[in-house]
N, C-alpha and C positions, 0 to 999 in steps of 0.2 A: 291702114292710114300710115303715111310716111311722116314720122315724128323726127324733127331735127331742132336742136338748139345748141348754141354755144354761148360762152360768156367769159368775161374778164372780171374777176372779183377781188378787190383789194381787202386786206384785213391787217390789223396791227394788234400787238400785245406787248406787255412789258416783260423783258427777259433779263433777270438779274438787274443791272442798273442801266440797261439799254433798251431801245425801242426796236422791235422787229417789225418791219414793214414787208408784207408778203403779198403775192398775187397768185390767185388760183385761176388756172385756165381750164375751162371745162367744155366737154362735148357730150351731148345726149342725142341719140338718133336710132333709127331703125336698123342700121348696119353697124357692125363693129368698126371702130376707128382707133387704132393704137397710135396715139399721137407721137410723131417724131419731132416735128418742129411747129412753132406757131410764128408766122410772119405777120407783123403788125405794120401796116403802112399808114402813115399820118402825112397827108399831102404828099410831098416828094421824098419823105424820109422812110426808111425801112428798118425795122427792129426785129431781130430774130431771137426767139427763145428756143434753145435746143433742149429737148427733153431727155431724161435718162432712159436707159434700155429696158427698165422694168415696166411691165404693163400694170397700171394702177387702176384699171377699170374692171368692167364685167357686165353681166346682164342682170337687170333689175326685173324680177318676175312680176312684182306688183305693178310697175309702170309699163312693162312690156317693151323695154327698150335697152339699148346698149349705152354705156357711159364710159368716159375716161376723164381723168383730171391730172393735172400737173401743178406742183407747187414750186414757186420761186421766191426765195428771200431776196429782196431788192437792196442794193447798196444805196447810199445817199445819191450817187450819180444817177443810178437807174430810177430813183424816185423823181429826180428832176426831169427825166425824160417824160414822165407822165404829164408834167406841165406842158411839154411840147405837144403831147397828144391833145390836151384840152384846148390848146390854141389853134389846132388844125381845123380846117373846114370839114374834113371827113377822116374818120379812122376806121380801117377795116382790118380784121384779123383773119388770116387764112390758116386753118388747122390742117396740117399735112400729116397723113398717116404713113406708117412704115411701108405700106403697099402702094403709096402714091395717091391714094384717095384724098380729096380735099373737101373742106366745108368752110364757107365764108361766114363771117359775122361782122356786122357794122355796129359800132358803139351807139347805143341809144342815148337819148337825152337823160334818162334816169341813170344809166351807167356813167355818163360823164359827170352828173351831179354827185354821185357817190364817190367817184375818184377825186373830184375837186374837194369834197368835204374831208376825205382822208388825207390828201396832200396838205391842205390847210392845217389840219390837226397835227400832222406829223411835224411840219415846220414850227408850229407853236411849241410842241413838246420838246423839240431839240434844245430849246433854251429854258426848259423847266426842270424842276426836281421831280423825282419819282412820285412824291406825294401830290404834286401839282398835275402830273400826267393822268392819274387815276380818274379824276372827274372829267377830264377832256375825253378820255376813252369811253367813259360811261355815257357821255352826251351823244356819242356816235351810235350807240346801241338803241336806236329808236324803235 
């Protein structure tokens, strides 16, 4: 069976007195894909995430598939780009391997909802104290 899945997963945490907003880009499939870049197209705009040289994946014996993931800490400007994604009619991420192999992924309704919730919480926390941020983050962990 040819198993393939990709995803864009936001997450946040408090680090010292600041908010870290991150995005994990993941690939799972029947063939090894060492991610070089992830090109996200939102309507007519293109956003490129360039991955580091180190292969962060491997083969999962239990699931019987290959995986790779890349982590990006987003700046305030990059977080605002996520709002552009949410306003786009369609958002597609193309995972490009170092060998030229590609795998496409279209953002799902659930993915968009999760990103929207994270962006809304992030914007709320920017004007909050650390103590006020903790319950906001807790509310996201449903």
